[in-house]
C-alpha positions in Angstrom: 14.4 123.6 148.1 13.5 125.1 144.7 10.2 125.9 143.5 11.2 125.3 139.9 10.5 121.9 138.0 13.3 122.5 135.6 17.2 123.1 135.9 17.7 126.9 136.2 19.6 127.3 132.9 16.2 126.1 131.0 13.9 128.8 132.7 12.1 129.9 129.6 10.9 126.4 129.3 9.3 126.3 133.4 5.9 127.5 132.2 5.5 124.5 130.2 6.7 122.2 133.2 3.5 121.5 135.0 1.9 120.7 131.9 4.3 118.8 129.6 6.8 117.0 132.0 5.0 113.6 131.6 6.5 110.4 132.5 4.9 108.0 129.9 4.2 107.9 126.3 0.4 107.6 126.4 0.0 110.7 129.1 2.0 112.6 126.2 -0.1 111.6 123.7 -3.2 112.2 125.5 -2.1 115.9 126.5 -1.2 116.5 122.6 -4.8 115.2 121.6 -6.0 117.6 124.4 -4.1 120.6 123.2 -5.0 123.3 120.4 -2.7 124.0 117.7 -1.7 127.2 119.7 -0.7 125.2 122.7 1.8 123.0 120.8 3.0 125.7 118.4 3.9 127.5 121.8 5.8 124.6 123.3 7.4 123.9 120.1 8.8 127.4 119.5 10.4 127.9 122.8 11.4 124.1 123.3 12.6 122.8 120.0 15.6 125.0 119.8 17.0 123.8 123.3 16.7 120.2 122.7 20.3 119.4 121.9 21.2 121.7 125.0 18.7 119.9 127.1 19.9 116.6 126.1 23.6 117.6 126.7 22.5 118.6 130.1 20.7 115.4 130.9 23.6 113.3 129.6 25.8 114.8 132.3 24.2 112.4 134.8 23.7 108.6 134.5 20.3 107.6 132.9 19.2 105.5 135.9 20.0 108.4 138.4 19.0 111.6 136.9 18.0 114.2 139.6 14.5 115.1 139.5 15.0 118.5 137.5 16.7 116.9 134.9 14.2 113.9 135.1 11.7 116.4 134.1 13.7 118.0 131.6 13.9 114.7 129.7 10.4 114.4 129.9 9.6 117.7 128.5 12.3 117.0 125.5 10.0 113.8 125.0 6.7 116.0 124.9 8.3 118.6 122.6 9.3 115.5 120.2 5.8 114.3 120.4 4.3 117.7 119.2 7.1 118.3 116.7 5.3 116.7 113.6 1.9 118.1 114.6 3.5 121.6 114.1 5.8 120.8 111.4 3.4 118.6 109.2 0.0 118.0 110.0 -1.0 121.1 111.4 -3.2 119.5 113.8 -3.0 117.5 117.1 -4.0 114.2 115.5 -2.3 112.2 112.6 -3.5 113.0 109.3 -5.5 110.3 107.7 -4.3 108.2 110.7 -8.3 107.1 111.5 -8.5 106.4 115.2 -4.8 105.9 115.8 -4.2 105.0 119.1 -0.8 103.7 121.4 -0.9 100.8 123.6 2.4 100.2 125.4 2.9 97.0 127.2 6.2 98.4 128.7 7.6 102.0 129.2 11.2 102.8 128.2 11.9 104.6 131.8 15.4 106.2 132.7 
């Protein structure tokens, strides 16, 4: 059994896996708000260039039967997307002029 959380082809993303492989959007949102821009920038810089490749890897499997490492990779992609606007536009973890914006889902789209 492997000690890594992600597929071997994505080893450079492994340092982010334990923190950012989160199953739900509220978890990712809370993690984003608890992070500073240095953390968000680091995730973005390493992860964003690999999104297309990561999604292509995940597409090799049925969505409802993803192997654990592929599922975590997809969760990490969701986290990278969650932080992208913070890095690209707002330059802070919170939405600019978003008051006390909160996300309350009644159902989670799960693979």
